[in-house]
matplotlib code that plots the C-alpha trace (Angstrom):
import matplotlib.pyplot as plt

x = [42.3, 45.3, 46.8, 50.4, 51.6, 49.7, 51.5, 54.8, 54.3, 53.4, 57.0, 58.4, 58.7, 56.0, 57.5, 58.6, 54.6, 53.6, 56.3, 54.9, 51.5, 52.0, 53.7, 51.0, 52.1, 54.9, 56.5, 53.6, 52.8, 56.2, 56.3, 52.8, 55.2, 57.4, 54.0, 53.3, 55.7, 56.3, 52.4, 54.1, 57.1, 54.9, 52.0, 55.0, 56.4, 52.9, 52.7, 56.2, 55.1, 52.0, 53.3, 55.0, 52.0, 49.8, 46.6, 47.6, 49.8, 49.5, 48.8, 51.9, 53.5, 51.5, 53.1, 56.5, 55.5, 53.7, 57.5, 59.3, 56.4, 56.6, 53.3, 52.9, 50.0, 46.6, 44.4, 42.1, 39.1, 37.0, 36.3, 38.9, 41.9, 40.9, 41.9, 46.1, 45.7, 43.8, 45.8, 49.0, 47.4, 46.1, 49.5, 51.1, 48.3, 48.9, 52.4, 52.1, 50.0, 52.0, 51.5, 48.3, 45.9, 42.9, 45.3, 45.4, 41.6, 41.1, 43.8, 41.7, 38.3, 39.4, 41.8, 39.0, 35.9, 34.6, 34.1, 36.9, 38.0, 41.9, 43.1, 45.9, 46.0, 48.5, 46.1, 44.2, 46.5, 46.9, 49.3, 50.7, 49.7, 52.7, 51.6, 52.9, 51.4, 48.1, 46.1, 42.8, 40.9, 44.1, 42.8, 42.1, 38.7, 36.0, 33.5, 30.6, 27.9, 29.1, 26.6, 28.2, 32.0, 30.8, 28.9, 31.6, 33.9, 36.2, 34.9, 36.7, 35.1, 36.3, 37.4, 38.8, 42.0, 44.1, 47.2, 49.8, 49.5, 52.9, 51.5, 52.0, 48.7, 49.7, 48.5, 45.2, 46.2, 47.6, 45.8, 47.2, 50.4, 52.2, 53.4, 49.8, 47.3, 44.4, 42.4, 38.8, 36.6, 33.0, 32.2, 28.3, 26.4, 23.4, 20.9, 17.6, 13.7, 11.2, 8.3, 7.4, 4.8, 5.0, 4.5, 1.0, 0.7, -2.3, -4.4, -1.0, 1.8, 4.2, 7.6, 9.6, 10.1, 7.7, 8.3, 7.1, 10.6, 12.8, 15.2, 18.3, 17.8, 21.3, 22.6, 22.9, 26.5, 27.3, 30.1, 33.0, 34.5, 37.8, 38.6, 38.9, 38.8, 38.6, 35.2, 32.4, 29.7, 27.2, 29.9, 29.8, 27.4, 26.9, 23.6, 22.2, 21.6, 19.1, 20.7, 22.6, 19.1, 17.6, 20.6, 20.8, 17.4, 17.7, 21.1, 18.9, 15.9, 14.2, 14.5, 17.2, 18.7, 18.6, 14.8, 11.7, 7.7, 5.1, 1.4, -1.8, -1.0, 2.6, 5.9, 6.2, 7.9, 11.0, 8.8, 6.3, 9.0, 10.7, 12.8, 12.2, 13.0, 10.0, 11.0, 8.4, 7.4, 5.4, 1.8, 2.9, 3.0, 6.0, 7.1, 7.3, 4.8, 4.8, 1.5, 1.7, 4.6, 5.4, 7.7, 10.7, 12.5, 15.6, 17.5, 14.3, 13.0, 9.8, 7.1, 5.1, 1.5, -0.1, -3.3, -5.1, -6.5, -7.7, -7.6, -4.0, -1.5, 2.1, 5.1, 8.6, 12.2, 14.8, 18.1, 19.1, 22.6, 24.3, 27.1, 26.4, 23.8, 22.0, 18.3, 16.5, 16.9, 16.8, 20.3, 20.7, 20.5, 19.4, 21.4, 19.9, 16.6, 15.2, 14.7, 14.1, 11.0, 7.4, 4.4, 4.9, 2.0, 2.7, 1.4, 1.7, -0.2, -3.8, -4.0, -3.7, -0.9, -3.1, -5.1, -1.9, -0.3, -3.3, -3.4, 0.3, -0.2, 0.6, 4.1, 5.4, 6.6, 4.4, 6.3, 6.1, 6.5, 7.0, 8.9, 5.5, 3.7, 1.1, -0.9, -3.2, -3.0, -0.9, -0.6, 1.6, 0.6, 2.8, 1.8, 3.8, 7.2, 6.5, 8.5, 6.6, 8.7, 7.5, 9.7, 10.3, 11.1, 15.0, 16.3, 12.9, 12.4, 8.4, 7.4, 5.1, 2.9, 1.7, -1.8, -0.4, 2.0, 2.7, 2.4, 3.8, 2.5, 3.3, 3.4, 6.1, 9.1, 7.8, 10.0, 9.0, 11.1, 11.5, 13.2, 14.0, 11.1, 11.0, 8.3, 6.5, 3.7, 4.2, 6.7, 7.1, 5.9, 6.3, 3.5, 3.8, 0.1, -1.3, 0.0, 2.2, 5.5, 7.6, 10.8, 12.5, 12.5, 14.6, 14.9, 17.3, 17.9, 15.0, 14.3, 12.1, 12.2, 14.0, 11.5, 8.6, 8.1, 9.6, 8.8, 9.0, 12.4, 13.2, 13.3, 11.6, 8.0, 8.2, 12.1, 11.4, 9.4, 11.1, 10.6, 11.0, 9.4, 9.6, 7.5, 7.1, 10.2, 12.6, 12.3, 15.6, 16.1, 18.6, 18.7, 21.3, 21.9, 19.3, 18.5, 16.1, 14.8, 15.7, 15.1, 12.9, 13.7, 12.3, 14.5, 14.1, 14.8, 18.2, 18.9, 21.9, 22.7, 25.5, 26.2, 23.5, 22.7, 20.5, 19.4, 17.8, 17.5, 19.6, 22.7, 21.1, 17.6, 17.2, 19.1, 18.0, 16.8, 13.6, 10.1, 10.0, 12.6, 14.3, 15.2, 17.5, 16.9, 17.4, 20.9, 22.9, 25.1, 26.2, 29.1, 29.8, 27.1, 26.7, 24.2, 23.2, 21.5, 22.2, 22.1, 21.0, 21.0, 21.0, 23.9, 26.5, 27.5, 29.4, 30.7, 32.9, 34.2, 31.1, 30.5, 28.2, 27.9, 25.6, 25.7, 23.8, 21.3, 21.2, 19.7, 19.5, 18.3, 20.5, 23.6, 25.9, 25.0, 26.0, 25.4, 25.3, 23.6, 26.6, 30.2, 31.8, 30.9, 30.9, 33.9, 33.7, 36.5, 38.3, 34.7, 34.6, 32.4, 32.0, 33.6, 32.0, 30.4, 30.1, 30.0, 32.4, 35.8, 37.3, 39.8, 41.7, 38.3, 38.5, 38.8, 40.4, 43.3, 44.6, 44.5, 46.8, 49.2, 49.2, 50.3, 52.7, 54.3, 54.2, 55.2, 58.3, 59.3, 58.3, 57.8, 56.7, 53.9, 51.0, 47.5, 46.0, 48.1, 47.1, 44.0, 44.0, 45.9, 43.1, 40.7, 42.2, 43.1, 38.7, 37.6, 39.6, 38.5, 35.5, 33.6, 33.2, 30.1, 29.6, 25.4, 23.5, 20.0, 18.2, 17.3, 20.2, 23.0, 25.9, 23.9, 26.2, 29.0, 32.4, 34.2, 37.6, 38.1, 37.3, 40.2, 42.4, 42.0, 38.6, 38.8, 41.1, 40.4, 38.5, 40.4, 41.2, 42.4, 39.0, 37.1, 34.7, 30.6, 28.0, 29.9, 32.9, 32.8, 33.2, 37.1, 36.8, 40.9, 42.5, 41.0, 42.5, 45.6, 45.8, 45.6, 47.7, 50.3, 49.3, 50.1, 53.5, 54.0, 52.7, 53.3, 55.5, 58.9, 58.5, 54.5, 52.7, 48.9, 46.4, 43.6, 40.3, 36.8, 34.3, 31.1]
y = [152.0, 153.3, 150.8, 149.8, 151.6, 154.9, 154.4, 154.5, 157.5, 159.3, 158.7, 160.8, 164.4, 166.6, 168.2, 164.8, 164.1, 167.3, 167.0, 163.1, 164.1, 167.4, 164.5, 161.9, 160.1, 157.2, 157.3, 156.4, 153.5, 152.2, 152.5, 149.9, 147.4, 147.5, 148.2, 144.5, 142.8, 145.0, 144.2, 139.8, 140.7, 142.5, 139.8, 137.3, 139.2, 139.3, 135.6, 134.8, 136.8, 134.9, 131.8, 132.0, 131.7, 128.3, 129.9, 131.9, 130.0, 128.3, 124.7, 123.5, 125.1, 123.4, 120.3, 121.9, 124.0, 120.3, 118.6, 122.0, 121.6, 118.1, 116.9, 113.9, 112.4, 111.4, 108.8, 112.1, 110.0, 112.6, 116.4, 117.7, 115.8, 115.8, 119.1, 118.8, 123.0, 122.7, 119.7, 122.0, 125.0, 122.2, 121.1, 125.0, 125.4, 121.8, 122.7, 125.6, 123.5, 120.4, 118.2, 119.7, 117.5, 120.0, 120.1, 116.0, 116.0, 118.5, 116.7, 113.4, 115.3, 116.8, 113.4, 110.6, 112.8, 110.5, 112.6, 112.3, 112.8, 112.5, 111.2, 111.7, 108.4, 109.3, 111.8, 108.2, 107.2, 106.6, 108.2, 107.1, 110.7, 113.5, 115.6, 118.6, 117.8, 116.6, 115.3, 114.7, 113.2, 110.6, 108.1, 103.8, 103.7, 105.7, 107.3, 104.8, 107.7, 109.4, 107.5, 109.4, 109.0, 104.9, 105.4, 106.6, 103.9, 102.3, 104.7, 107.8, 110.4, 108.1, 109.9, 107.1, 106.3, 103.2, 101.3, 101.7, 99.3, 98.2, 97.0, 99.0, 101.3, 100.5, 97.3, 98.5, 96.2, 98.7, 102.2, 104.0, 104.4, 108.0, 108.1, 106.7, 109.1, 107.9, 108.8, 107.8, 107.6, 107.2, 105.6, 105.6, 109.1, 110.6, 110.0, 112.5, 111.8, 114.9, 115.0, 111.3, 110.1, 107.8, 104.0, 103.7, 100.6, 102.3, 105.4, 105.9, 104.4, 105.3, 104.4, 106.3, 104.2, 104.1, 100.5, 99.9, 98.2, 99.2, 102.1, 103.1, 106.9, 108.9, 112.4, 115.2, 116.0, 119.6, 120.0, 122.7, 124.2, 124.7, 122.3, 124.9, 122.0, 118.5, 116.8, 116.2, 113.5, 116.4, 116.7, 113.3, 110.8, 108.3, 106.8, 108.5, 106.7, 107.2, 108.7, 111.2, 112.1, 112.4, 114.7, 116.8, 117.4, 120.7, 119.6, 117.1, 117.4, 120.5, 122.3, 121.8, 118.9, 115.5, 114.5, 116.5, 115.4, 117.7, 116.8, 118.2, 121.3, 121.8, 120.7, 119.5, 121.7, 119.3, 120.9, 118.3, 115.4, 112.5, 109.8, 106.5, 102.9, 101.7, 98.0, 95.1, 93.6, 91.0, 90.6, 93.2, 95.9, 98.5, 99.4, 102.8, 104.1, 107.9, 109.2, 112.7, 113.5, 112.4, 109.6, 108.9, 105.8, 106.8, 103.1, 101.4, 104.5, 104.5, 107.1, 107.2, 109.1, 109.6, 109.2, 107.7, 109.3, 107.9, 110.9, 111.8, 112.3, 112.5, 113.7, 112.8, 113.9, 112.0, 110.7, 106.9, 105.7, 103.8, 103.6, 105.6, 107.1, 104.0, 103.1, 106.2, 109.1, 112.7, 113.3, 114.7, 112.3, 114.8, 113.2, 110.2, 111.7, 112.2, 115.8, 116.1, 113.9, 116.2, 116.4, 116.3, 114.9, 116.3, 113.9, 115.7, 113.6, 113.3, 112.3, 109.4, 107.8, 105.8, 108.8, 110.3, 107.3, 106.8, 110.5, 109.1, 106.5, 108.4, 109.1, 111.8, 112.2, 110.9, 112.9, 113.2, 115.9, 115.1, 111.6, 110.5, 107.3, 106.4, 103.4, 101.7, 99.4, 100.5, 99.3, 100.9, 100.9, 103.1, 103.5, 102.0, 104.1, 106.0, 106.1, 106.9, 107.5, 107.4, 109.0, 110.9, 114.3, 115.0, 115.1, 113.5, 109.7, 108.4, 105.3, 103.3, 100.8, 98.7, 96.7, 93.5, 93.5, 96.4, 95.3, 96.8, 96.8, 98.2, 98.4, 98.2, 100.0, 101.2, 102.1, 102.4, 104.2, 103.8, 106.7, 107.6, 105.4, 102.8, 100.3, 97.6, 95.5, 93.5, 92.9, 94.9, 92.4, 92.9, 89.7, 87.8, 89.2, 89.6, 92.8, 93.4, 94.5, 96.4, 97.3, 98.5, 99.0, 100.9, 100.9, 103.8, 105.2, 102.6, 99.9, 97.0, 95.5, 92.3, 90.1, 92.4, 94.1, 94.6, 92.7, 95.5, 93.6, 94.0, 90.4, 89.8, 89.4, 87.1, 85.8, 83.7, 86.2, 88.0, 91.3, 91.7, 89.3, 89.7, 87.0, 88.5, 88.2, 90.3, 92.8, 94.7, 95.3, 98.0, 98.3, 101.1, 102.4, 100.3, 97.6, 95.0, 91.5, 88.0, 88.6, 86.3, 86.7, 85.0, 83.5, 85.8, 88.6, 90.5, 92.2, 94.9, 95.0, 98.1, 99.5, 97.9, 95.2, 92.2, 90.2, 86.8, 87.8, 84.8, 83.1, 79.9, 81.8, 82.4, 85.7, 85.2, 82.5, 81.9, 82.8, 79.2, 79.6, 76.9, 76.9, 79.2, 82.9, 85.4, 86.8, 88.5, 90.8, 92.8, 94.9, 96.6, 95.5, 92.7, 89.4, 87.7, 84.7, 81.6, 82.9, 80.7, 82.3, 81.5, 83.5, 85.2, 87.6, 89.8, 89.7, 92.9, 93.7, 92.0, 89.6, 87.1, 85.4, 82.3, 78.9, 75.8, 74.8, 71.4, 69.6, 71.9, 70.8, 72.5, 71.3, 74.7, 78.3, 79.9, 78.5, 79.4, 77.2, 79.0, 78.6, 78.9, 83.0, 85.5, 86.7, 86.8, 89.2, 90.6, 89.4, 87.2, 83.7, 80.6, 77.5, 75.2, 77.5, 76.5, 79.8, 81.2, 81.9, 83.3, 86.5, 87.4, 86.3, 84.9, 82.4, 81.0, 83.7, 82.9, 78.9, 79.1, 81.5, 79.4, 76.1, 77.6, 78.8, 75.2, 73.7, 76.3, 74.9, 71.1, 70.1, 66.7, 67.9, 65.5, 66.3, 65.5, 68.1, 71.1, 70.2, 70.8, 73.9, 74.7, 74.1, 76.2, 79.0, 78.9, 78.7, 81.8, 83.4, 84.6, 88.3, 89.1, 91.9, 94.0, 92.8, 91.5, 92.1, 95.5, 97.7, 98.1, 100.9, 98.5, 96.3, 95.1, 96.6, 94.9, 94.5, 95.3, 91.4, 90.7, 89.4, 92.1, 90.3, 91.2, 94.4, 95.7, 92.8, 95.4, 96.1, 99.7, 98.3, 99.1, 96.7, 94.5, 94.7, 96.9, 100.0, 99.7, 103.8, 104.6, 103.8, 103.3, 101.4, 104.2, 106.5, 104.8, 104.8, 108.6, 108.9, 106.7, 108.6, 112.0, 111.0, 109.5, 113.6, 115.8, 113.1, 115.1, 112.6, 110.1, 109.5, 107.0, 106.7, 104.4, 104.5, 102.9, 102.8, 103.8, 102.6]
z = [129.9, 127.8, 125.2, 125.3, 122.4, 123.7, 127.0, 125.1, 122.5, 126.3, 126.6, 123.7, 124.0, 123.4, 120.3, 119.0, 119.2, 117.5, 114.3, 113.9, 114.1, 111.2, 109.0, 109.6, 112.3, 111.1, 114.0, 115.9, 113.2, 114.0, 118.0, 117.6, 116.2, 119.2, 121.9, 120.3, 121.9, 124.7, 125.8, 125.5, 127.6, 129.9, 129.9, 130.4, 133.2, 135.1, 134.8, 136.3, 139.4, 139.5, 139.1, 142.5, 144.0, 143.9, 144.0, 140.7, 138.6, 135.6, 135.4, 134.0, 137.4, 139.6, 140.1, 140.7, 143.4, 145.1, 144.3, 146.2, 149.8, 149.0, 148.5, 146.9, 144.7, 145.8, 144.3, 143.9, 144.9, 147.0, 146.1, 148.0, 146.4, 143.0, 142.0, 142.4, 142.6, 145.8, 147.3, 147.1, 148.9, 151.6, 151.8, 152.3, 154.9, 156.3, 156.8, 159.3, 161.6, 161.1, 164.5, 166.0, 166.6, 165.2, 162.0, 161.8, 162.0, 159.4, 157.5, 158.0, 157.1, 153.5, 152.5, 153.3, 152.6, 156.3, 159.3, 161.9, 165.1, 166.4, 170.2, 171.8, 173.6, 176.3, 177.3, 178.1, 180.4, 183.8, 186.3, 189.5, 191.2, 192.7, 195.0, 193.2, 189.7, 190.7, 187.4, 188.9, 185.3, 185.3, 188.2, 187.0, 188.4, 186.6, 188.8, 188.5, 189.5, 185.7, 183.1, 180.0, 180.7, 181.1, 178.0, 176.3, 177.1, 173.7, 171.8, 170.4, 172.8, 175.6, 178.7, 181.0, 182.2, 181.0, 181.7, 179.2, 176.1, 174.4, 171.3, 168.1, 167.4, 163.4, 163.4, 165.6, 168.5, 170.5, 171.4, 175.0, 174.6, 174.6, 171.1, 170.2, 168.2, 166.7, 163.6, 164.0, 161.2, 160.1, 157.0, 157.7, 156.6, 158.3, 155.5, 156.1, 155.7, 156.0, 156.4, 156.0, 158.0, 160.8, 160.9, 162.7, 165.0, 167.5, 168.6, 170.7, 169.0, 166.3, 164.9, 162.6, 159.8, 156.7, 156.7, 160.0, 161.5, 164.5, 162.8, 165.0, 164.6, 163.8, 164.3, 161.4, 162.3, 162.5, 160.1, 159.8, 156.9, 158.9, 161.7, 165.0, 168.0, 168.1, 166.8, 169.5, 169.4, 167.2, 164.8, 163.6, 162.2, 165.0, 166.6, 169.2, 172.5, 174.9, 177.6, 175.4, 174.0, 177.4, 178.5, 175.2, 174.3, 172.8, 170.7, 168.9, 168.3, 166.5, 162.8, 161.0, 164.1, 163.7, 164.2, 165.0, 165.3, 163.9, 164.4, 162.7, 164.6, 163.2, 165.3, 169.0, 171.3, 172.9, 176.4, 174.9, 174.9, 177.1, 176.2, 177.2, 176.5, 174.6, 174.2, 174.1, 177.0, 175.6, 174.6, 171.9, 174.2, 175.1, 178.5, 179.8, 177.9, 179.2, 181.2, 180.5, 177.6, 174.1, 174.5, 171.8, 171.8, 169.2, 169.7, 168.4, 166.4, 168.6, 169.7, 172.3, 173.3, 176.5, 175.0, 172.3, 169.1, 166.1, 163.7, 165.4, 162.1, 162.8, 160.0, 161.7, 160.1, 161.1, 160.5, 159.3, 159.0, 155.5, 153.9, 150.3, 148.6, 146.9, 147.2, 147.0, 149.4, 149.9, 148.2, 144.7, 141.8, 139.2, 136.6, 136.7, 135.9, 132.6, 132.1, 128.7, 129.5, 129.0, 130.1, 134.0, 136.1, 140.2, 143.3, 146.8, 149.4, 149.4, 145.6, 143.6, 141.6, 139.3, 138.1, 137.4, 135.3, 133.8, 132.3, 130.9, 129.0, 126.2, 127.8, 130.0, 133.9, 136.9, 139.9, 143.3, 144.9, 148.8, 151.0, 152.1, 152.0, 149.7, 150.2, 146.6, 144.1, 141.1, 137.6, 134.7, 131.2, 128.2, 124.7, 121.9, 121.2, 124.3, 128.2, 131.2, 134.6, 138.0, 140.2, 143.4, 143.2, 143.3, 146.8, 147.7, 148.7, 148.2, 149.9, 148.0, 149.9, 147.1, 147.3, 145.1, 142.8, 140.6, 137.3, 134.5, 130.7, 127.9, 123.8, 121.2, 122.3, 125.5, 128.4, 132.4, 134.8, 138.0, 140.2, 143.9, 145.1, 148.0, 147.3, 149.8, 150.0, 146.6, 143.8, 140.4, 137.5, 133.7, 133.0, 129.5, 128.4, 125.2, 124.1, 126.6, 124.0, 127.1, 125.6, 128.7, 132.3, 134.3, 138.1, 138.9, 142.7, 144.1, 146.9, 146.4, 149.8, 150.3, 151.4, 150.1, 153.6, 157.3, 160.3, 163.6, 164.0, 160.7, 159.5, 155.9, 155.8, 153.2, 153.0, 149.9, 147.4, 144.8, 144.3, 140.6, 138.3, 134.3, 132.9, 129.6, 126.9, 125.1, 128.4, 128.8, 132.7, 133.6, 137.1, 139.1, 142.2, 143.7, 146.6, 145.5, 146.2, 144.2, 140.8, 138.2, 134.7, 131.6, 129.2, 126.5, 128.4, 130.0, 133.0, 133.5, 137.5, 138.3, 141.6, 143.1, 146.0, 144.9, 148.3, 148.7, 152.6, 152.4, 151.0, 150.1, 148.7, 145.0, 144.4, 140.2, 138.5, 136.3, 136.9, 138.7, 141.1, 139.2, 135.6, 134.3, 133.9, 130.9, 130.2, 133.2, 133.2, 137.0, 137.5, 140.8, 142.9, 145.4, 145.3, 148.2, 147.0, 144.2, 141.1, 137.7, 134.5, 131.0, 129.9, 132.9, 130.2, 132.6, 136.4, 137.0, 140.5, 141.9, 144.9, 144.2, 147.6, 148.1, 149.5, 148.9, 151.7, 153.9, 151.7, 148.8, 145.0, 143.3, 142.3, 142.3, 144.0, 140.7, 137.4, 133.9, 130.9, 128.4, 129.6, 126.0, 126.0, 129.1, 131.6, 135.2, 136.5, 139.2, 141.9, 144.2, 142.9, 145.4, 145.1, 142.8, 140.7, 136.7, 135.0, 132.2, 132.0, 134.9, 135.2, 138.8, 140.6, 144.1, 145.7, 143.0, 143.0, 146.0, 145.5, 142.6, 144.1, 147.2, 145.2, 142.7, 145.9, 147.5, 144.5, 143.7, 147.6, 146.4, 143.3, 144.1, 146.5, 146.2, 144.5, 148.5, 149.3, 146.7, 147.5, 151.7, 150.8, 148.1, 151.1, 153.7, 151.7, 150.3, 154.1, 154.5, 151.6, 151.7, 152.2, 155.9, 155.8, 158.9, 158.5, 155.9, 157.2, 155.2, 157.6, 159.4, 159.2, 158.2, 155.6, 153.4, 154.3, 154.6, 157.6, 158.2, 158.8, 155.6, 153.5, 151.9, 148.1, 148.8, 150.2, 147.5, 144.9, 142.1, 139.0, 140.4, 143.7, 145.2, 146.9, 145.3, 145.6, 145.7, 147.4, 144.8, 144.2, 147.5, 147.1, 150.6, 150.6, 148.2, 151.1, 153.8, 152.0, 151.2, 154.8, 155.8, 153.0, 154.8, 158.2, 156.8, 156.6, 158.8, 162.1, 164.4, 165.1, 167.4, 167.3, 165.6, 164.2, 163.8, 161.6, 163.4, 162.1, 164.2, 161.5]

ax = plt.figure().add_subplot(projection="3d")
ax.plot(x, y, z, "-o")
ax.set_aspect("equal")
plt.show()
């Protein structure tokens, strides 16, 4: 490729170039100085042309093109809205399809990161039939012989006709009217478990869940990068019903689909599978156990074989619903692993975890390479100054059924890390024993099952037993992205909890205390977490963007649901703290903030408002200002998810206007706000939209 000065020299007549060469090239050297400036000018002209297009423009031009096309800045909490350049480029693409249902669905998916479906409610209106314009689908009486339209009533996939609803859809009260557009979003994701041994009840009956509880199976959504048609049930992570699975088995069952069974001879063919209601019928028996085929119940997560076999080994692939990547699972968590720690001992089904741990007392990693189920008694010992990490491999979740407690001991400055594990059957315990000088215990992306284990119906087996007990002194415990039952911490140790759920299985249970379950536990800090149960700590160092959901039992020996022995030190901010809790100073916490605002407003109207009237106002606000959850039972899809009826002061009460609690980092209020901003831009004139939570 020729340089700029060579191109300029070539423009000279040949005679001048020859004469210049005879004299040593002074003219060429002179033109080289000009060429440098010409190159700068040429580059600037090229960039000016590139700046006309969002794909190639300079970074400083992006906001100006955004203003030109009317792009409004969003919170940028999902990948497709994090880049302003991508947002402006999408805006241009959206403008070309403005107002179409497919475009609105694409918009909802891109802006929120949730699966979505758009419903034009005018299509679901019943009409008085005209003989010249017959609409066979717009009849008020649904066909009672067609099961699927009846099963879809009230959902995003409804096809039955309705009478007109005159209430506004923006308030989520009205739906069926000519100008109404519904945006249904799925806040739950389908999380996979691959090659997991089915929980065996007897020679014929198994359960999908490795914990042995009933579990609702979910569909693995078949997503599209570009929306060319409105979403169907296969495109969203919805719970699979029995009738849907029976009618569309080939769409849900198989390799790389929503569920699959495998025995020692390999994957089970769909022709060998049938769908049944395997509900309990009393005496521990199941209904409709099949005589010839393998039965699956997707609602209860149950499997029944036609014949019994004591040696049969069953593995399952399936998907379960949950709100976030928390508590371990087959999701990306590479950044949480200690990738510098060596050596690594790999464990697979059939080998012993304890043997691998014994080999790594001098430090290193014990990595479980599958999502299998391991049942054995375990203990971890680490030498002084060393670190052991017991973990499931990235994008795997191992189930550990421990026989008794998992005891952890170590020398001075020893560190133990647990990562990506589902632990049931016992608690994790750091005993106060001679020579146990463990320094740190790290629990990341783990589930220590609340209540130690689950009964068949999902209720806790031992609701009053803690999942984590630290009796040793001077141990620092760090819990992140995890789900844990009750915690008991000695007075000399301290705990930091982030982005996690601590669940005592009941609001009146003990979530945090001394190992005796009554006295004050060690120092505690909580950030972006949900704690279900009472707390008694020596020092509540920090509570930020969290929910402490606790109440006293009737009767109860505890004087308050949350207590800190030291109240002159520490801070609670942007969190929900139960009324009557003696804790350090609070900053913009609920319900105190709402109570103060109501009383100040009342005093402005009536400066002579009495103490009794103020107390009545405070009681009314306190009764309303409580977190509302869709479910508080571990193992269910909507576990710890705030409901839409939860007060907005809690749903948007964090310091960044996200929700308080364990799902703060999902930024769900910001996602909804971003969607409503975009809907204002792209809805056709005269239409009105409402956002509905399908899950």
